[in-house]
C-alpha positions as MATLAB code, in Angstrom:
seq = 'MIALQDRKIALWNIGVAYTAFLIGTLCGLLQVFIRNDALQLPAWLDYYQILTAHGVLLALIYTTFFIFGFFITGMSKSLGSFGPKVRLFSWIGFWVTLLGTVMATAMIISGQASVMYTFYAPLKASGFFYVGLALVIIGTWISSFALVGHYRVWRKNHKGQLSPLFAFMTITTIIMWIIACLGVVATVLFQYIPWAFGWTDTIDVELSRSLFWYFGHPLVYFWLLPAYMAWYVIVPKLLGVKVFSDSLARMSFVLFILFSIPVGFHHQLTEPGISNFWKFLQVVLTFMVIVPSLMTAFSMFATFEIAGRKNGGKGLFGWFTKLPWKDIRFTSIFIAMLFFIPGGAGGIINASFQLNEVVHNTLWIVGHFHITVGTPVAMTFMGVTFWLIPYLTGRKFTKSMKVLGLVQIITWSIGMLLMSTAQHLLGLLGAPRRTAYSSYNNHPSSAEWFDGILTNHVTMAIGGSILFMSAMILIYIVIMTMFLSPKAVEAKDMVDFPLAESDMSNTPKWLENWWIWIGLALALIALAYAIPLTHMIQHAPPGSEGFKTW';
ca = [
       5.524    9.031  -37.805;
       6.194   12.526  -36.501;
       3.741   14.432  -34.303;
       0.472   15.575  -35.889;
       1.147   19.247  -35.095;
       4.538   19.078  -36.855;
       2.991   17.331  -39.830;
       0.460   20.149  -40.233;
       3.171   22.789  -40.431;
       5.099   20.769  -43.014;
       1.988   20.057  -45.101;
       0.952   23.714  -45.214;
       4.429   24.628  -46.435;
       4.303   21.959  -49.130;
       0.748   22.963  -50.109;
       1.800   26.582  -50.698;
       4.888   25.364  -52.570;
       2.806   23.410  -55.076;
       0.264   26.225  -55.476;
       3.164   28.462  -56.521;
       4.480   25.641  -58.727;
       1.129   25.405  -60.533;
       0.942   29.126  -61.342;
       4.660   29.391  -62.120;
       4.676   26.529  -64.613;
       1.570   27.934  -66.343;
       3.452   31.216  -66.779;
       6.374   29.246  -68.230;
       4.087   27.614  -70.797;
       2.709   31.002  -71.854;
       6.243   32.347  -72.348;
       7.333   29.713  -74.837;
       4.231   30.286  -76.973;
       4.645   34.047  -76.895;
       8.254   33.757  -78.056;
       6.991   31.489  -80.833;
       4.438   34.160  -81.900;
       1.740   31.544  -81.357;
      -0.081   33.376  -78.571;
      -1.352   36.901  -78.047;
      -1.879   37.940  -74.452;
      -4.872   40.086  -73.400;
      -4.198   43.801  -73.002;
      -4.051   43.625  -69.211;
      -1.285   41.013  -69.253;
       2.168   41.261  -70.842;
       5.221   39.059  -71.352;
       7.224   40.647  -68.545;
       4.467   40.107  -65.993;
       4.422   36.382  -66.652;
       8.227   36.262  -66.902;
       8.471   37.871  -63.452;
       5.765   35.624  -62.018;
       7.466   32.535  -63.495;
      10.821   33.402  -61.904;
       9.533   34.588  -58.530;
       6.989   31.815  -57.992;
       9.204   28.926  -59.107;
      12.728   30.029  -58.195;
      11.920   31.818  -54.923;
       8.550   30.686  -53.600;
       8.161   27.030  -54.652;
      11.671   26.193  -53.540;
      11.526   28.079  -50.240;
       8.239   26.619  -49.000;
       9.160   23.111  -50.145;
      12.564   23.305  -48.454;
      11.024   24.331  -45.147;
       8.421   21.587  -45.417;
      11.274   19.110  -45.934;
      13.362   20.610  -43.111;
      10.482   20.638  -40.624;
       9.652   17.001  -41.308;
      13.261   15.852  -41.179;
      14.122   17.800  -38.032;
      11.073   16.454  -36.230;
      11.934   12.948  -37.434;
      15.649   13.039  -36.541;
      15.634   15.168  -33.352;
      12.161   14.442  -31.971;
       8.897   16.369  -31.831;
       8.910   20.148  -31.680;
       8.192   21.956  -28.443;
       5.391   24.576  -28.205;
       7.711   27.545  -28.855;
       9.280   25.916  -31.919;
       5.822   25.197  -33.326;
       4.622   28.740  -32.590;
       7.570   30.375  -34.344;
       7.380   27.898  -37.227;
       3.781   28.981  -37.795;
       4.676   32.674  -37.460;
       7.480   32.194  -39.975;
       5.109   30.418  -42.346;
       2.423   33.111  -42.220;
       4.904   35.990  -42.568;
       6.479   34.292  -45.609;
       3.019   33.670  -47.064;
       1.978   37.295  -46.470;
       5.080   38.477  -48.305;
       4.386   36.033  -51.131;
       0.806   37.222  -51.568;
       1.857   40.870  -51.485;
       4.645   40.432  -54.066;
       2.456   38.256  -56.319;
      -0.401   40.772  -56.190;
       1.974   43.503  -57.336;
       3.171   41.336  -60.235;
      -0.342   40.399  -61.354;
      -1.525   43.997  -61.131;
       1.284   45.103  -63.435;
       3.167   47.029  -60.754;
       6.283   44.858  -60.624;
       7.386   43.503  -64.009;
      11.024   43.607  -62.924;
      11.842   39.885  -63.129;
      13.035   37.883  -60.183;
      16.413   39.646  -60.077;
      14.573   43.037  -59.812;
      17.568   44.954  -61.160;
      17.479   48.724  -60.685;
      16.787   51.108  -62.316;
      13.664   49.120  -63.227;
      11.322   50.332  -60.518;
       8.451   48.327  -59.080;
       5.825   49.339  -56.547;
       7.297   49.730  -53.070;
       4.887   47.057  -51.859;
       6.625   44.501  -54.104;
       9.886   45.099  -52.250;
       8.075   45.044  -48.896;
       6.628   41.660  -49.913;
      10.085   40.335  -50.743;
      11.399   41.619  -47.418;
       8.597   39.787  -45.598;
       9.490   36.576  -47.440;
      13.059   36.825  -46.150;
      11.948   37.772  -42.616;
       9.529   34.846  -42.577;
      12.247   32.387  -43.569;
      14.489   33.769  -40.850;
      11.780   33.237  -38.235;
      11.266   29.659  -39.455;
      15.032   29.160  -39.496;
      15.490   30.377  -35.938;
      12.685   28.063  -34.822;
      14.585   25.090  -36.265;
      17.859   26.322  -34.765;
      16.093   26.530  -31.392;
      14.915   22.932  -31.760;
      18.473   21.889  -32.604;
      19.899   23.738  -29.578;
      17.480   21.999  -27.237;
      18.623   18.652  -28.655;
      22.310   19.572  -28.242;
      21.648   20.669  -24.669;
      20.078   17.302  -23.893;
      22.790   15.329  -25.714;
      25.994   16.998  -24.600;
      29.137   15.731  -26.284;
      27.241   14.020  -29.107;
      27.277   14.857  -32.764;
      23.837   15.643  -34.104;
      22.182   13.334  -36.667;
      23.390   14.002  -40.200;
      20.037   15.392  -41.410;
      19.973   17.941  -38.586;
      23.609   18.884  -39.175;
      22.932   19.517  -42.856;
      19.781   21.514  -42.078;
      21.662   23.800  -39.703;
      24.488   24.196  -42.236;
      21.996   25.287  -44.890;
      20.289   27.695  -42.500;
      23.597   29.304  -41.467;
      24.522   29.774  -45.104;
      21.048   31.182  -45.852;
      21.056   33.726  -43.028;
      24.541   35.027  -43.870;
      23.658   35.163  -47.569;
      20.437   37.096  -46.977;
      22.316   39.988  -45.359;
      23.131   41.388  -48.807;
      19.586   41.398  -50.161;
      18.188   42.639  -46.845;
      20.609   45.586  -46.953;
      19.750   46.585  -50.508;
      15.974   46.097  -50.169;
      15.679   47.938  -46.836;
      18.136   50.766  -47.423;
      18.013   51.233  -51.187;
      14.921   49.819  -52.909;
      12.156   50.582  -50.419;
      13.128   54.268  -49.778;
      13.584   54.745  -53.558;
      10.347   52.988  -54.539;
       8.238   54.979  -52.075;
       9.827   58.251  -53.197;
      11.751   58.931  -49.987;
      14.922   59.162  -52.075;
      15.144   60.303  -55.687;
      17.799   57.963  -57.012;
      19.434   54.587  -56.425;
      23.068   53.457  -56.718;
      22.575   50.782  -59.365;
      25.999   49.172  -59.133;
      25.857   48.822  -55.356;
      22.319   47.385  -55.473;
      23.351   44.823  -58.066;
      26.454   43.825  -56.083;
      24.442   43.361  -52.896;
      21.881   41.320  -54.830;
      24.544   38.945  -56.171;
      26.135   38.665  -52.736;
      22.807   36.949  -52.026;
      21.995   35.644  -55.488;
      24.697   33.019  -55.878;
      24.372   31.386  -52.439;
      20.641   31.390  -53.154;
      21.508   28.678  -55.685;
      23.042   26.648  -52.861;
      20.003   27.260  -50.682;
      18.147   25.361  -53.415;
      20.880   22.826  -54.016;
      21.858   21.808  -50.473;
      18.443   20.313  -49.595;
      18.763   18.275  -52.813;
      22.225   17.176  -51.642;
      20.651   16.231  -48.311;
      18.309   13.874  -50.112;
      21.249   12.451  -52.062;
      23.384   11.918  -48.961;
      20.765   10.819  -46.440;
      17.750    9.475  -48.351;
      19.310    7.624  -51.293;
      21.486    5.235  -49.202;
      18.394    4.177  -47.251;
      16.533    3.462  -50.508;
      19.518    1.367  -51.587;
      19.709   -0.496  -48.280;
      23.166    0.739  -47.269;
      24.692    3.259  -44.844;
      25.880    6.767  -45.679;
      29.241    6.262  -47.425;
      31.165    8.570  -45.088;
      29.675   10.725  -42.349;
      32.847   12.844  -42.147;
      32.962   13.455  -45.892;
      29.295   14.442  -45.966;
      29.689   16.937  -43.108;
      32.927   18.350  -44.540;
      31.374   18.934  -47.941;
      28.527   20.870  -46.331;
      30.743   23.149  -44.227;
      32.791   23.902  -47.355;
      29.601   25.291  -48.852;
      29.322   27.722  -45.913;
      32.845   28.936  -46.753;
      32.821   29.070  -50.535;
      29.244   29.640  -51.661;
      28.944   33.263  -50.501;
      32.039   35.376  -51.417;
      31.595   34.648  -55.134;
      28.833   36.973  -56.383;
      31.102   39.046  -58.651;
      31.298   36.151  -61.095;
      27.741   37.170  -62.023;
      29.073   40.675  -62.693;
      32.092   39.960  -64.866;
      30.804   42.499  -67.397;
      30.240   45.132  -64.670;
      32.548   48.056  -65.509;
      32.812   49.493  -61.985;
      34.485   46.490  -60.340;
      38.223   46.047  -60.844;
      39.500   42.864  -62.464;
      41.431   41.884  -59.335;
      38.258   41.487  -57.238;
      36.481   39.704  -60.046;
      39.443   37.332  -60.418;
      39.576   36.671  -56.668;
      35.873   35.761  -56.580;
      36.216   33.609  -59.693;
      38.953   31.640  -57.891;
      36.697   31.234  -54.853;
      33.870   30.177  -57.188;
      35.980   27.338  -58.517;
      36.586   26.232  -54.919;
      32.875   25.357  -54.756;
      33.616   22.593  -57.224;
      35.498   20.733  -54.464;
      32.472   19.847  -52.275;
      30.447   19.108  -55.418;
      33.066   16.570  -56.535;
      33.184   15.142  -53.000;
      29.435   14.647  -53.250;
      29.703   12.971  -56.665;
      32.398   10.615  -55.353;
      30.351    9.756  -52.287;
      27.222    9.065  -54.314;
      28.838    6.796  -56.882;
      30.647    4.949  -54.091;
      27.243    4.436  -52.477;
      25.798    3.131  -55.746;
      28.655    0.664  -56.208;
      28.457   -0.593  -52.629;
      24.705   -1.139  -52.965;
      25.007   -2.792  -56.386;
      27.717   -5.193  -55.238;
      25.708   -5.960  -52.100;
      22.887   -7.027  -54.430;
      25.161   -9.365  -56.384;
      26.686   -7.090  -59.018;
      29.918   -8.492  -60.477;
      32.688   -7.088  -62.658;
      33.691   -3.499  -63.243;
      30.181   -2.142  -63.865;
      27.940   -5.103  -63.063;
      26.779   -3.353  -59.891;
      25.040   -0.707  -62.016;
      22.365   -3.133  -63.204;
      21.604   -4.191  -59.620;
      20.360   -0.774  -58.524;
      16.582   -0.483  -57.810;
      15.566    1.127  -61.091;
      11.874    0.287  -60.589;
      11.754    2.357  -57.406;
      10.655    5.792  -58.589;
      11.939    7.332  -55.350;
      15.460    6.310  -56.383;
      15.206    6.645  -60.182;
      13.903   10.210  -60.000;
      16.857   11.322  -57.878;
      19.390    9.394  -59.972;
      18.208   11.138  -63.177;
      18.347   14.451  -61.320;
      22.001   13.749  -60.486;
      22.783   12.965  -64.135;
      21.434   16.349  -65.197;
      23.758   18.007  -62.722;
      26.814   16.833  -64.722;
      26.191   19.083  -67.769;
      24.669   21.696  -65.468;
      27.825   21.878  -63.360;
      30.024   22.009  -66.470;
      27.941   24.917  -67.759;
      28.433   26.666  -64.423;
      32.216   26.462  -64.882;
      31.817   28.128  -68.289;
      29.655   30.893  -66.829;
      32.218   31.624  -64.117;
      35.147   31.815  -66.547;
      36.309   35.305  -67.520;
      36.499   34.955  -71.290;
      33.710   32.413  -71.814;
      31.336   34.514  -69.737;
      31.792   37.320  -72.271;
      30.295   35.025  -74.919;
      27.271   33.749  -73.022;
      26.476   36.453  -70.454;
      23.311   38.086  -71.794;
      22.136   35.210  -73.936;
      19.622   32.374  -73.724;
      22.537   30.130  -72.682;
      22.088   31.443  -69.126;
      18.373   30.608  -69.219;
      19.214   27.091  -70.418;
      21.811   26.745  -67.667;
      19.313   27.854  -65.040;
      16.770   25.288  -66.213;
      19.263   22.423  -66.389;
      20.517   23.124  -62.854;
      17.708   24.509  -60.712;
      14.921   23.243  -62.957;
      16.221   19.709  -63.115;
      18.670   18.418  -60.445;
      17.015   20.529  -57.738;
      13.388   20.415  -58.927;
      13.501   16.746  -59.892;
      15.010   15.797  -56.528;
      12.201   17.727  -54.837;
       9.727   15.800  -57.025;
      11.333   12.498  -56.030;
      11.083   13.518  -52.373;
       7.457   14.611  -52.870;
       6.452   11.095  -53.952;
       7.078    9.741  -50.452;
       7.070   12.863  -48.271;
       3.396   13.759  -48.730;
       2.081   10.196  -48.182;
       4.338    9.991  -45.125;
       2.808   13.189  -43.722;
      -0.805   12.374  -44.620;
      -0.679    8.684  -43.765;
      -2.030    7.785  -47.213;
      -0.892    5.066  -49.602;
       1.499    5.734  -52.442;
      -0.439    3.404  -54.696;
       0.804    1.448  -57.711;
      -0.980    3.811  -60.094;
       0.719    6.781  -58.412;
       4.100    5.051  -58.795;
       3.461    4.550  -62.528;
       2.367    8.165  -62.877;
       5.492    9.215  -60.969;
       7.640    7.370  -63.509;
       5.768    9.012  -66.408;
       6.160   12.390  -64.765;
       9.909   12.043  -64.316;
      10.468   10.770  -67.868;
       8.380   13.539  -69.445;
      10.083   16.185  -67.308;
      13.473   14.872  -68.479;
      12.471   14.894  -72.165;
      10.897   18.345  -71.963;
      13.883   19.799  -70.165;
      16.348   18.208  -72.594;
      14.546   19.739  -75.583;
      14.013   23.171  -74.089;
      17.334   23.692  -72.325;
      19.370   22.282  -75.238;
      17.660   24.722  -77.597;
      18.299   27.563  -75.154;
      21.985   26.655  -74.753;
      22.557   26.450  -78.529;
      20.604   29.607  -79.317;
      22.557   31.386  -76.602;
      25.856   30.380  -78.212;
      24.592   31.823  -81.488;
      23.703   35.097  -79.767;
      19.980   34.964  -78.986;
      19.361   37.370  -76.072;
      17.637   36.681  -72.780;
      15.377   38.879  -70.630;
      13.429   40.028  -73.692;
      10.464   38.874  -75.707;
      12.108   40.279  -78.821;
      15.026   38.114  -79.923;
      15.066   38.717  -83.685;
      16.901   42.067  -83.747;
      14.170   43.587  -85.953;
      14.162   40.507  -88.193;
      17.788   40.908  -89.176;
      18.776   38.069  -91.585;
      21.687   36.962  -89.376;
      19.497   36.479  -86.338;
      16.826   34.765  -88.442;
      19.389   32.093  -89.340;
      19.857   31.195  -85.679;
      16.337   29.865  -85.510;
      16.487   27.672  -88.639;
      18.063   24.599  -86.994;
      16.215   21.502  -85.858;
      17.072   22.197  -82.238;
      17.723   25.923  -82.502;
      14.232   27.243  -83.001;
      11.343   28.490  -80.943;
       9.188   25.516  -81.931;
      11.590   23.114  -80.182;
      11.437   25.294  -77.074;
       7.655   25.399  -77.291;
       7.447   21.608  -77.619;
       9.835   21.174  -74.688;
       7.905   23.710  -72.619;
       4.589   22.025  -73.426;
       5.931   18.615  -72.353;
       7.226   20.196  -69.159;
       3.823   21.702  -68.429;
       2.101   18.366  -69.045;
       4.598   16.764  -66.674;
       3.943   19.469  -64.089;
       0.204   18.783  -64.256;
       0.835   15.069  -63.667;
       2.842   16.029  -60.610;
       0.068   18.313  -59.356;
      -2.355   15.404  -59.767;
      -0.048   13.163  -57.704;
       0.237   15.873  -55.039;
      -3.558   16.280  -54.802;
      -4.133   12.526  -54.691;
      -1.508   11.803  -52.029;
      -2.501   14.840  -49.997;
      -6.305   14.414  -50.038;
      -7.728   11.465  -51.981;
      -5.565    8.317  -51.935;
      -6.708    5.574  -49.533;
      -5.452    5.775  -45.971;
      -2.660    3.351  -45.168;
      -4.007    1.014  -42.501;
      -1.686   -1.960  -42.701;
       2.019   -1.591  -41.932;
       3.023   -2.701  -45.454;
       1.124    0.226  -46.988;
       2.586    2.898  -44.764;
       5.176    5.164  -46.338;
       8.287    5.807  -44.263;
      10.714    8.721  -44.140;
      13.833    6.950  -45.439;
      16.697    8.209  -43.268;
      19.920    6.245  -43.756;
      22.137    5.180  -40.897;
      25.338    7.193  -40.681;
      28.396    5.908  -38.801;
      29.660    8.818  -36.697;
      32.285    6.859  -34.738;
      35.208    8.382  -36.680;
      33.710   11.809  -37.316;
      35.745   14.653  -35.740;
      33.653   16.736  -33.350;
      35.221   19.995  -34.542;
      33.172   19.597  -37.703;
      30.169   20.676  -35.638;
      31.882   23.677  -34.060;
      29.858   26.284  -35.922;
      31.875   29.267  -34.697;
      34.909   28.000  -36.643;
      32.985   27.877  -39.913;
      31.014   31.079  -39.345;
      34.261   32.900  -38.427;
      36.088   31.603  -41.505;
      33.109   32.414  -43.725;
      32.930   35.997  -42.434;
      36.691   36.377  -42.917;
      36.444   35.221  -46.539;
      33.458   37.508  -47.140;
      35.391   40.452  -45.672;
      38.378   39.592  -47.878;
      36.267   39.378  -51.026;
      33.819   42.231  -50.438;
      35.035   44.798  -47.870;
      37.334   46.820  -50.128;
      35.321   46.749  -53.384;
      32.031   47.608  -51.626;
      33.732   50.399  -49.662;
      35.123   51.721  -52.920;
      31.666   51.621  -54.511;
      30.157   53.595  -51.636;
      32.989   56.154  -51.408;
      33.136   56.708  -55.175;
      29.495   56.263  -55.926;
      28.409   57.453  -59.368;
      25.326   59.669  -59.683;
      22.306   57.601  -58.754;
      19.622   56.672  -61.231;
      15.969   57.592  -61.291;
      13.523   54.743  -61.617;
      12.245   53.492  -64.964;
       9.034   51.692  -65.739;
       9.481   50.231  -69.214;
       6.343   48.140  -69.312;
];
């Protein structure tokens, strides 16, 4: 078990993550009933407040705090206990991120920031909302640099050695995160905050949106890479085998540094001020991201087959039945991976020029978001939660908790299937997103969209209700394993951090030469962004005043 001081930092991060998860999922439940005209909110609360809270608290806050809780635990486990400076800066990072979270959430609840989690201008929130978001980013940077410092100490004491795979993947994710944040830091500090506090009268909307999506797409990989870490490093241990290929795992991660950032324009394919050449270039780079995803899929199914055959599986697919399906730690992550197959296919559609025209401003995008971030990522985090919290608290993960874990994963899968399928289909028919009003003033054509068995608000409401019930089961598991389950006294009851062995004997050392990958990443970013952003600044249209539409 890792040092007590390190465990405290991780547990506080996870505790905040699940507090945000609780509020965020409640807001999600309210949304589906409002869209179904089955709920009337009080006068002080409106749809866009809860929509913003749902997106910010789940997509930004739950994920961020959980990821750092996971990173802190894994880095302490794989590289050894933190030193005093690493602990100090980890705590500072935590409190700064929490301060920013509280500030941004207070602005949302008070009705001063109903701008959704993408906070597109010219919708104008209170300046303190943007300050809160800036503090969240600054806090994560402080926590990131603390982990990088811990890694550097290890490298200094182990010259010539490759770092453990978990640490390598953590540093890869942090490098990608810091480079990606530069866009949102630039727009929040130099555009949004001066504009929101009245220091400037207008804002360049197109530039702000481009800088946001410079950050917004790699943000998806900030969520996804920790899930990949669990797939690469945790799953093989649960199956009783080694990592399939250390080199392949490291290569797939560095490819994400290269190809996850210079791709933001594929979120702006309908943006009139960006020429088609730059959009096309970034679409091509977007499709390059498929390569490490396919490498990951190959590696995982190779791992499954090796484990199944090791357990006696025969024939072409006999190994499949030999996997440990009764182990909720494995089953939860396996189901999460399955959801990523349609989720990834939907991502290819979204990034395609012509198909994006069809789905861009529709509920399809909402369905895609839920079947990618809300399922492969969130469900992997849930699967990790089942053992991570008992590992940190030294409590048992009892049989009843394992059964509840299975119920939670199954209900989450059913709820997400119902809700996201309805959203995808309604999106194809034309139902809009980002609005509570999707009936086009009760036009007969739009009314027909909602007549199907799957394509109606009731299906979404049922799916959303099942998801909320599942979320409450998870919260119960979190509370039990954090505070109330019996302490594990005997060795057989203790929960371990399952880190798989990874054979590094044939892994090239240049894979851990970060300056190569950072240099290549910056070169690709310059290629994809330097000219179009310069053009936007030099030929900036008249700026826009702020609008408060709520």
